[in-house]
C-alpha positions, 0 to 999 in steps of 0.5 A: 705179287699184285697185278700191275697192268690191271684190266689188260688181258692176255693178248690173243690172236683173233685174226685180221677182222678183229676190232679188239685193239688188245688182240693180234690181227696177224701174229699167230705164234704157232702158225707155220710160215715158210717151213717154221713156226711164226715164233721161230722166225720172229723171236721177239724181245722186250727192250728193258730201257724203253719199255720199262724206263722211257716215260715220254721225256724229251729235251723240251718236256718232262715225263708224260707217263708214270713208270714208277710201277708203285715204287719210288724211282732211283731205288732198288724197290723200283728196280724190282718193280720194273722186273715185276712189270716187265715179266707180267708185260711179256707174259701177257703178250707171249714175248719170250725174250728180253734185252737189257743194258746194265744200268737199265736194271738198277740205278747207277751209283758213283761207286762201281762196286756198289752198282755191281752189288746192286746188279748181283741183287737184281739179277738174282731176282730176275733169274727167279722170274726167268725160271718161274716163267720160262722167259729168256734173255736175247742179249745184254749190253753195257751202257757206256754213253750216258755217264759223263765219263764217256763223253769221248767214248768208251773204247775210243776214250782219251783216258786210260782210267775211263777205258778201265771203267768201260772194261769193268762195265763190259765184264759185269754185263757179260757176267750177267748175260751168261748168268741169264743164258743170253744168246748174244752180247751187243756193242752199241757204239754210243759215243765211239766216234769224234766231233773234229779231227783237230783233236782226234787220232782216228787210228789210235781210237779204232785200234783201242776199240778193237783191243777192248773187243778182243778182251771182251771176247777172251773173257766171254769165252773163258766164262762160258759165253758161247753166243755171238758178239754183235756190233750195232751200226749207227752213222751219227748221234750222238757223235758227229762221225761214228766209227760204226757208220753202217754194215759195210763199215762195221764188217770192214772194221771186224775183218781188219782187226780179226774180230769177224769169227766172233762177231755178227751185226745187230741191224737197226731199221732206224739206223739204216735210214740215218745212214742213207740206206734202206733197212733191206740194204743193211740186212742184205750186206750183213747176210751176204757177208755171213754176219746177219745176227740180230735185229732191232725192230723199229722205224724212223721218221723220214721228215726227221733227222734223228733216231726217233725209235718208233714202233714199226708199222710200215708193212713194205719195210717189214716185208722186205726185212723178212724177205732177207731173213727167210733167205738167210735161214733165220737169225741167230739172234732175234727181234728186239723192239728198240722202240718207244711210245710217242710222247702223247701215248701215255697209258699202260694200254698204249704200251701193249698196243705199241707192241701189238702193232710191231708184232703184227707188222712183222708177222704180216711182213713174214707172211707176205715175204714167204708169198713173194718167195713162193711166187718166184717171179722176183728170183726168176728175174734176178736169175735171168738178169745175169744169164749171160754168165751161165755159159761161154765167156761169161762162165769162164769169167765166173770160173776164173779160167780166163785172162784180161787179154782173152776178154779184150780179144773177145770184146774186139771180136764183137766190135760193140757191146749189146745193151743189157736187157731191161731190169724190169724194175717197175714190173717187179715193184708191181709184183710186190704190190700185187703180193702185198695187197691180194 
């Protein structure tokens, strides 16, 4: 096989003072941080769709970068060329995982049987590359949003026939995930929502989505899938009202329909901000509910109201993300770069530099988060903030050994409540800056 990314070497760690754009400044895979190797906290994955498929097209213009990789698009030769490109790309960057949608791998046909035959062919080819390189699958999923049949959603569709097609795609995607030894399987609610209540039975649609997920779990376990299923929360786009709005909404849905034992969440930074939350908030809500599973690593543009999928460069965001990940003991999944180059970044070199940027950003965030935790002042402040619940009436509240009457009598004996102690927010923000920039 001829080299596709000619002139681009294996990317190595050179340290923060390096001026070489094709080197890591902070990501040192074997470096120990917070008791683990950096690569253990940061199992990075290449997103098949953006990295090998997205060519700069937007609603106002056609492709700006050639991702044919020497083959005619829309053919199985091109599908194999993408495999060759993807594995060369991952090897040169030291990335150990990839993520995929079914139709990322092969061009979809009108006949699902023919599409599945193509998937069988390409998955054999991919499996050979995996055995040759040691690269693994982080998670798989099915694209149930691009095809016109899914205009009203997949599990939420109004058509029983379309529902069956969704089930067929999930079945095949699970087959591929198991074939690749994937650690997880994701439900991205691309069109699981509605535009208007004038034509929507919300209860019916949510129950049908849950039925489809239960069927997927049953089938996955039957064929030997032992990993986590994930929901990826997203508040809007393409549907106006999406059922998986944010982490709290998704967790409530999973518990309501008895799916919480098999599912965790795949949190995307850009989706968090679209929901009006911080990335850290969505991670914390997932973690305290025992449902932090995997992360789609990207960021959005606060000036734009849609999912821009930019490569992450905000070290503040990355630090607070890794603060949550370290506190949670790591992820069962990993960090998938669901991100794409900006339209004018139209060279193969730009593809590598974007991943270097993202990997370095999270590596720096990991190191700074570890310093923040080791410093201890943030944790100490939180501990002190709730100190009144450590003894006396506060401890009785926590222990559940009091009553509403006793609490009311206690309040009456005080006559008036003391003002709570200062939250010290500005001091804590100063500590964060001190750690980040020392």
